[in-house]
Phi, psi and omega in degrees: 000129181265117188240137171255122174255124183266098168283099192238138181253102185258157178252129182304122175087350185266072194295314185297313177297321179296319177296319178299320180293315176302318177301315181296319179296318178297316178301316177293325176294323179292321178296333178272003179058043180281153180275339185201140171241133185239131174245157187278180174303146179055030183297328184278308183277342186083160180227147356263145181263351179056225186282000167304335184284355173263356179274110185301322178294321177300317180295316181297319180293324175297316181296318176299315177300315178301322178295333177295331180298330180304318185289342185269340195260104174263354170234162179302134180231127172252130189214138172287123186229171168246125181229160175246135177243128182306323183271323188258348179089210182283131183239137167274099199240169167244125179247144173259132177238131181200104170056063179065027178227140172214153178203143171285121185254348181192161171210156185291131183237358169245101190262067180223035176297120185295336184265349188215130187277074183306314186297340181289330190245324192245160169258157181264149175238126195265340186248128177239127176246156178287152172239154186261121177222123182053043175066018178244133170279111185241134176247135184243135187228136173255122181202181188232275185284160173305323179301312183287328174303312177305308182302318183290318181297317179302314182292318182297313180296334181278331186260337185296149176272338185238126175293119180283152171275334189211143172236126179246124181258125174259130182224162170218062186247145187290149174292145158211151185296131180103350185295319183299319181289323178301311184290323177296320176295319180295313181300318181294317180296318179296317179297318180290317181300314188262353183059042183224141173296143176230141174229158179216136177221124181249152172304158175242148172110170182264147178207105176056040177096338172279145171237126177265126196274355182064024183300132181228125184224145168213128180226135183279175188295346178265003181084016177266128181282130171260339184203127164221112188228122175213067166257158184259051178222146177293137178191162172257119179263126180240128179213164181248128179299335180258016182282189186289149173292145179241158178277129181281117183243138179275136177295150169292126186304308185294317179298316180300312183289326177294314177301328179289320178300317181296314181294320182299313179289321179299314180289323179299316177293314181298317184281348176248015174060031173266134184260319188231152180229165181220146176207157172283135177251115186255347193090007178258172188289325185292312179292333176297311181294318178296321176303315181296313181299315182300315179301319184283335182281313188239000179098133181305323184294345183257008185242130174239127177255131184249120173268128180229074184290149174240184181292346182262356181281122181284154175303320177302317180298313180297315180297317180291326179293316178296322178292318176302309180299321177294319179298319182277348181063035176264159179288154176226151172227141174242117182235096180295149184249001185304314185295317179297318182297319179300318181293323175304308184299319180297319181291321184276341184310310177306319178285340179263012184304130181085001178247131175282170178291144180205210181301332181312306182293324176298313185291331176304320181295318178296327180280328175299314182298319177299317179299319181298314182296319178292329177294319178290331174298311180295318186288322185246002182071021177288147176263125188274131175258134172274140184250016182287152178245177187290325180295320177290318177300322186299321185250013174068030179272068178201166182255116177300134185063015176238252180284354174273004181277145173156169177270340186204143180235092189299327185250019185293346178251017173254130170292159184306321182295329180281331172300316177299311182303313181288332175295316179292324175300312181300328181287344174285337176281310170198136191283096184252329182267117180305142182300325182298326179292324184283329185265343185289152173295137181298135181209142174278339180055052178252355173205174185296132176055030185283141171229150177301328183288351172294329183252337187234163168296160173309144187300326182293325177287314178302311181298322175302313179294318177296327173296318177292326180285309191275309187276313186270345180051044180284154178284167175304316179296317181296323178294318175298317180293341177283351177114001179281132178289142187296320181295326182288319180294323179295319178295317180294316182297317181298315180296320177300320185288316187279357184259004182297325182297328176290316180299326181294338181257006183275155178293153176296147179219174184284125177279126175231000185232172175278357184229050178287137175297145178072354177243305184257335185229121172225141177242156175294141176286329173264088193243108180262009186278129175255112182283129181205175176296132179279127175268110183265000000 
């Protein structure tokens, strides 16, 4: 059976453009004489649409657009749609279109997507039956996580009236590192266990910090892969279910994550009509990586790096910042902040009488820099990028309305160790990040001889603790037994707990892990819990 899978990058709510793209893909599949064309979940409306799904006119426009697909389909087309059922209400559905005929063949019936509040918008449909296409009984399922796939398939095989030859899973689920390997393993296990061919197709593209990876898989009933495709580009994939077996190869982690960062920023800017972006360049590793991602995402000619030296900025920082910008071929501006800072201090000194210098004066510098970036944004229409990372966000090592300012935070879900790893990876493509930036001790340069380690545990220790807390969900005792000092764990937990209010005001960023703040992990802002060893 010759199948076309549409790895398609749709925009939430842009129904007409989404429909035009679907039409083009159908036309190309017909030219290739395919037996079936498959589109992912939410192909018509784009994902995620949020409370647009409560707008009755939006729903009607989706339904009208779906009806237009009938006129385009001279071969069977399977597409993720939104439909209304008089008995069941609004459905996140799969529809079959074929030569002036359409029918809902499936709808999502496990409404527990952790990234999207299904139950707020949709009703569940419990029975899915196979449909015959090209003499194959094919079943189509809408689902998200590996756990719900397993649950759904068990239910479907128990309730269906017809044993399928093939099961196709349509998704619009966010990327996280390791997802592809999980899904390939799951598809293979299900195929072998049920003696049924299994396919999977996910949406492609960035949407509000989520990235859909366009993952496409097909494995036959004997566990042989016919297709494994996870590149981050739109394409029509055509393959034969009876074709040659292929070798399953694992992606390079750093390349995969870097490509996700690029796509996340590129799509956020493109889908929100931003052409150019601006960011502060400090001579540190975070701004260096964000500058590289930005140049790769929207083109170097559309990126401006702003150097804002103070009296604490070292010559090495300035030199490396200029070298970075030259290597990336991005535009630069240098706007010293000393004079502005001195005026602030002069004005505030009477109000600060009797108080010595502390974090207040340090944070003033960060907030002055933020004001400059926002002024450039207003004047020239630049989109401001925030350069904070996950390790800093976790412990609140940022200045609210200072370096935490921006419209988008490309590396906010990267631990500091991952920032270094991806910076080194980017230099394997072309050496753009100066070695000094990669090897120097991290510093905010807001006071003399300042280092991040003055305020925080060394990043390798901090990242290890955060991994144990966030990813592995280890108990207090387990973390102590792993070799972490109790006073260090207590400090990290306290910082993590009291910094939620900052994270709630931080810009959206690209999700690359299973434990992204404000998406997968939220804490109360008024948090009185003191984490300690449980005495049993």
